[in-house]
C-alpha positions in Angstrom: 0.0 0.0 0.0 1.5 3.3 -1.0 1.1 6.8 0.5 -0.6 5.8 3.8 0.0 3.3 6.5 -2.6 0.7 7.5 -2.7 2.2 10.9 -3.4 5.7 9.5 -6.1 4.3 7.2 -7.8 2.6 10.1 -7.8 6.0 12.0 -9.6 7.6 9.1 -12.1 4.7 8.8 -13.1 5.0 12.4 -14.1 8.6 11.8 -16.6 7.6 9.1 -20.3 7.6 10.0 -21.6 4.3 8.5 -22.7 0.8 9.5 -19.2 -0.3 10.4 -18.9 2.4 13.2 -22.4 2.1 14.6 -21.8 -1.0 16.8 -24.8 -2.9 15.4 -25.7 -6.1 17.3 -27.0 -9.0 15.1 -29.4 -11.0 17.3 -31.5 -12.8 14.7 -30.2 -15.5 12.3 -33.1 -14.7 9.9 -32.0 -11.1 9.4 -30.4 -11.7 6.0 -33.7 -13.3 4.8 -35.6 -10.3 6.1 -33.4 -7.9 4.3 -33.7 -9.8 1.0 -37.5 -9.7 1.5 -37.3 -5.9 2.0 -35.3 -5.6 -1.2 -38.1 -7.5 -3.0 -41.2 -6.0 -1.4 -40.5 -2.6 0.1 -41.7 0.4 -1.9 -39.6 3.3 -1.0 -37.2 5.8 -2.6 -34.8 5.0 0.2 -34.3 1.3 -0.6 -30.6 2.0 -0.9 -30.6 1.9 2.9 -31.6 -1.7 2.8 -28.8 -2.5 0.4 -26.3 -0.8 2.7 -27.5 -3.0 5.6 -27.3 -6.1 3.4 -23.8 -5.2 2.4 -22.8 -5.0 6.0 -24.3 -8.4 6.6 -22.2 -9.8 3.7 -19.1 -8.3 5.4 -20.0 -10.2 8.6 -20.0 -13.4 6.6 -16.7 -12.5 5.0 -18.1 -12.3 1.5 -16.5 -9.0 0.5 -17.1 -9.4 -3.3 -20.8 -9.8 -2.7 -20.8 -6.8 -0.3 -19.2 -4.7 -2.9 -21.8 -5.8 -5.5 -24.6 -4.9 -3.2 -23.1 -1.5 -2.4 -23.0 -0.9 -6.2 -26.8 -1.6 -6.2 -27.2 0.9 -3.3 -25.3 3.5 -5.4 -27.6 2.8 -8.4 -30.7 3.3 -6.3 -29.5 6.7 -5.1 -28.7 7.8 -8.7 -32.1 6.5 -9.9 -34.3 8.0 -7.1 -32.3 11.2 -6.5 -31.2 12.4 -9.9 -30.7 15.9 -8.7 -27.1 15.0 -7.7 -27.5 15.5 -3.9 -24.2 13.9 -3.0 -24.8 13.8 0.8 -27.0 10.8 0.2 -23.8 8.8 -0.7 -22.0 9.5 2.5 -23.0 6.3 4.3 -22.6 4.1 1.2 -19.1 5.5 0.5 -18.2 4.9 4.1 -19.3 1.3 3.8 -17.3 0.9 0.6 -14.2 2.2 2.4 -14.6 -0.3 5.2 -15.3 -3.3 2.9 -12.3 -2.6 0.7 -10.2 -2.2 3.9 -11.2 -5.7 5.0 -10.7 -7.0 1.5 -7.1 -5.7 1.7 -7.6 -3.3 -1.1 -6.2 -0.3 0.7 -5.9 2.1 -2.2 -9.6 1.6 -3.0 -10.5 2.1 0.6 -8.6 5.4 0.7 -10.4 6.5 -2.6 -13.8 6.2 -0.8 -12.5 8.0 2.3 -11.4 10.8 -0.1 -14.9 10.8 -1.7 -16.5 11.3 1.7 -14.2 14.1 2.6 -14.8 15.8 -0.7 -18.6 15.7 -0.2 -18.2 17.3 3.2 -16.0 20.1 1.7 -18.6 20.7 -1.0 -21.4 20.9 1.5 -19.5 23.6 3.5 -21.2 22.7 6.7 -20.9 20.3 9.7 -21.1 16.5 9.4 -24.5 16.7 11.1 -26.8 15.3 8.3 -30.4 14.2 8.7 -29.8 11.4 6.2 -27.0 9.9 8.3 -29.0 10.1 11.5 -32.1 8.6 9.7 -30.2 5.8 8.1 -28.5 4.9 11.4 -31.9 4.9 13.1 -33.4 2.5 10.5 -30.4 0.2 10.8 -30.7 0.2 14.6 -34.4 -0.5 14.4 -33.8 -3.4 12.0 -31.0 -5.1 13.8 -32.2 -5.6 17.4 -34.8 -4.6 20.0 -31.8 -3.6 22.2 -31.3 -0.7 19.8 -34.8 0.7 19.9 -34.1 3.5 22.3 -31.0 4.6 20.4 -33.0 4.4 17.2 -35.6 6.8 18.7 -32.9 9.2 19.6 -31.4 9.2 16.1 -34.8 9.8 14.5 -35.2 12.7 16.9 -31.9 14.2 15.7 -32.9 13.7 12.1 -36.2 15.5 12.8 -34.4 18.4 14.5 -32.7 19.0 11.1 -35.7 18.1 8.8 -38.9 18.2 10.9 -41.2 17.8 7.9 -39.5 14.8 6.3 -42.0 11.9 5.9 -39.4 9.2 6.3 -38.1 10.4 9.6 -41.6 11.0 10.9 -42.6 7.5 10.1 -39.4 6.1 11.6 -39.7 8.1 14.8 -43.4 7.0 15.2 -42.4 3.4 14.6 -39.6 3.5 17.1 -41.8 5.0 19.9 -44.6 2.5 19.0 -42.2 -0.5 19.4 -40.8 0.9 22.7 -44.3 1.3 24.1 -45.0 -2.4 23.4 -41.6 -3.7 24.3 -41.7 -7.1 26.1 -45.5 -7.0 26.0 -45.9 -3.8 27.9 -49.0 -1.7 27.4 -48.8 1.9 28.2 -51.9 3.8 29.7 -53.7 5.9 27.1 -52.6 9.1 28.9 -48.9 8.1 28.4 -49.0 6.8 24.8 -47.0 9.2 22.7 -47.0 7.0 19.7 -50.7 7.7 18.8 -50.0 11.4 18.0 -46.7 10.5 16.3 -48.4 7.9 14.1 -51.1 10.3 13.2 -48.5 12.9 12.2 -46.6 10.3 10.2 -49.8 9.3 8.3 -50.5 13.0 7.6 -46.9 13.5 6.3 -46.9 10.3 4.3 -50.4 9.1 3.4 -48.9 6.5 1.1 -47.1 4.7 3.9 -49.5 1.7 4.4 -47.3 0.2 7.2 -47.6 3.3 9.4 -51.4 3.3 8.8 -51.5 -0.4 10.0 -49.4 0.5 13.1 -51.8 3.4 13.8 -54.7 1.0 13.5 -53.1 -1.4 16.1 -52.5 1.5 18.5 -56.1 2.6 18.2 -57.2 -0.9 18.9 -55.0 -0.8 22.1 -56.9 2.3 23.1 -60.3 0.7 22.6 -60.9 2.7 19.4 -61.4 -0.3 17.2 -63.8 1.3 14.7 -61.3 4.0 13.9 -58.6 1.4 13.7 -60.5 -0.7 11.3 -60.9 2.3 8.9 -57.1 2.6 8.8 -56.5 -1.1 8.5 -58.8 -1.3 5.5 -57.1 1.7 3.9 -53.7 0.1 4.5 -54.9 -3.2 3.0 -56.4 -1.4 -0.1 -53.1 0.5 -0.6 -50.8 -2.5 -0.4 -52.7 -5.8 -0.7 -49.5 -7.7 -1.7 -47.0 -6.3 0.9 -46.1 -8.8 3.5 -45.1 -5.9 5.8 -48.7 -4.6 5.7 -50.4 -8.0 5.7 -48.5 -9.0 8.9 -50.0 -6.1 10.8 -53.4 -6.5 9.2 -53.5 -10.1 10.4 -52.4 -9.0 13.9 -55.2 -6.5 14.0 -57.8 -9.0 12.9 -56.6 -11.6 15.5 -56.6 -9.2 18.3 -60.0 -7.9 17.2 -61.4 -11.5 17.5 -61.5 -12.0 13.7 -59.2 -15.1 13.7 -60.3 -16.7 10.5 -59.8 -13.4 8.6 -56.4 -13.2 10.2 -55.4 -16.7 9.0 -56.5 -15.9 5.5 -54.3 -12.8 5.4 -51.4 -14.7 7.0 -51.7 -17.4 4.3 -51.2 -14.8 1.6 -48.3 -13.2 3.5 -46.5 -16.5 4.1 -46.7 -17.4 0.4 -44.7 -14.2 -0.2 -42.2 -14.6 2.6 -42.1 -18.2 3.6 -39.1 -17.9 6.0 -40.6 -15.2 8.1 -40.5 -16.2 11.8 -42.9 -13.4 12.6 -45.6 -14.8 10.3 -45.2 -18.4 11.6 -45.5 -17.1 15.1 -48.7 -15.1 14.3 -50.2 -18.3 12.7 -49.4 -20.2 15.9 -51.1 -17.4 18.0 -54.2 -17.7 15.8 -54.6 -21.4 16.2 -53.9 -21.1 19.9 -56.8 -18.5 20.1 -59.1 -20.8 18.1 -58.2 -23.7 20.5 -58.8 -21.7 23.7 -62.1 -20.3 22.3 -63.4 -23.9 21.8 -62.6 -25.0 25.3 
């Protein structure tokens, strides 16, 4: 390696804000399957974030060529969905490239991507505080482990401080708070549930986000407002009838509302789309358990 020592390179790498410096904990063996499903089924301009996560997973497996190929897809997605040339959206992807090439012992390539990150920051002429970085970190934390939910919430808060009207960060923040309120089966009293207003705001900011509508429906059900919840669940189902991420919450709503047969029909559709989903198999089990207990 010419021009820079490995030790100096590592020092620069540790200063990058990307998946390799976010101390992500992988707790679920099915995470790679979940990310591949998201690549297939998620409808969002920010799908490049899923590719970034998937590339990080390939690094954990030691498959650096595949990680690089996936990062190329992330780069393509940014170019396709943000043709205005907003280079700040490449910061995390380029940081990931730098780390992967470092582990792949291609130090000159690694340095090249460090230089790209530094050049973007120079062009931006501002601090390294970017809503996109906080938001992407938050989604990564939310995806990897429930242990990260609190930190994910804090990252979404920082993203919203910089871009309070952004639909993606509003949806993410509402989702993080919703999950925290239900963590380990907890149910918060109606007076203490912040997620209801956050979910309503997220739906207002992004009416096309069917997943957030389904989460709002579930929260309304928790608060004994099932009729309102059913309206949102029907809207979500109409908007995204073939999305396993919507169907899973629709089924959960139906089961908890006592509509077990309807829930099973929805789960059958979802399981045909994502057959390895542990969440869906668990929900099917809960449905049959409820049917069994009802007959006793």
